[in-house]
N, C-alpha and C positions, 0 to 999 in steps of 0.2 A: 491625852490619855483618856481611854474609854472609861465610862463609868464602871464601877466594880460589878454591877449586876448585869452588864451587857455580856451576851454570849460571845466568846471569841471564836473566830473562824480558824479552822486548822490550816497550817501552812501549805499543805499539799492539795487543798481543795481547788485553789486557783489553777494548778497544773492539771488536775483531773478534769476540770470543766472545759478544757480546750478540746475542740473537735478532733484534733489529731492525736490525742492522748491514747486511745485504744490502739491506733496504728503503731505508735511509738512503743507501747508495751509489747505488741506482737512481734515487731521487727527486732527489738532488743533481745527478747527471749529466743527468737530464732537465731540471731547472731551468736548468742552465748551457746546455744545447743550445737550449732554448726562448728563453732570453734572447738568445743569439747570433742565432738565427733572426729574432726579432722586433725586436731593437734594433740589432744591429751588422752583419748580413749585407747585402752589396750585390750578391750573386751573382744572376744571372738564372736562370731555369729551364733545365735541360738539355732535350734533345729528348725523352727518356723522361718526364721530369716534366711537360712540357707536354702530352705525349700522355695521361698519366694524368689531368691536369686536364681535358683535352677530353672524355675518357671520362666524367668525373664530372659533366659538364654534361648528359649523356644517359645516365642509368642504364639498365643492361640486365642480363640474367642471365649473359651471357658476351660476351667480346670476342675478336677473331680471334687474339690471341697470349697472352692472360692470362684467368684467371678474374676475376669481378667484385669481389673483395675490395678490391683497391687503389683502384679507382674509388669504391667505396662509402665507404672511409675518407677519401679526399680530399674527397668530397662532404660528408661530415659535418664535416670540419675547415673547409672553406671556408664552409659555412653558419654555423658558429660564429664564425669569425675573419675572414671576408671573403675575397675573391678576391685573395690576395696570395701571393707566393712562399713566405713563411714558413708560411702556412696549408696550402699544398700539401706542404711538406716536414715539417710537424709529425707526421703519422702515422708517418713513418720513425723519428723520434726516440722516439715512444711505443712503437713496436714493439721498438726496441732496448732500452728500459727493461724491457719485459716479458721479452725474451730474457735480459737480465741476471738477472732474478729466476729465470728458468728454469735458468740455469747454477748459481745459488746453491742452488736446490732439488735439482738433480741432485747437487751436492756434498754436501748435507745427507743425501740419501737414500743415497748411495754410502758415505759415511764418517760415520756417525752419532756415532762416538766422538770426532770432532775438531770441536769447536764453532766454531772460528775459520775453518775451511775454506770455508764458504759465502760469507762476506764477501770472503775472498781470491779465491775463484773469480769472484765478481761483478766485482771490480776487474780481475782478469786478463782476463776476457771483454771488459770495456770498453776494455782496452788493445790488443786485436787491431786492427791498422790497418784491415783490411777493414770491420770493424763500426764503428769510430770514424768513418771517412770516410763510409760510407753512412748513418750516423745523422743526418747533417746535409745 
């Protein structure tokens, strides 16, 4: 039994300190978002999403308001998964997963002496409402 004055270590800290923890967070959130998109979502495309899908049908080097990256990603996704709302939205979910890993990498680079911080940064990044909503 530890002495009463000794600080207790939280149960989750050992998990968060593992090097693969940020990857686990990003992959788990991506899997949940993809499952929601493909299995449970009944939302129709918004105007912007429909616009990106229309652009993806006619690939070009530039569009009048955006560079071609979004259209190319949507094109790749719809070629792989069909012309569905989920396939149009999947690149946003994948992009947020990559950004989550970027937040974890920034935390690891900034605070190399705190091994749990990258996983915590990944979770906190995923909890930002603007990112959570736009990822689906």
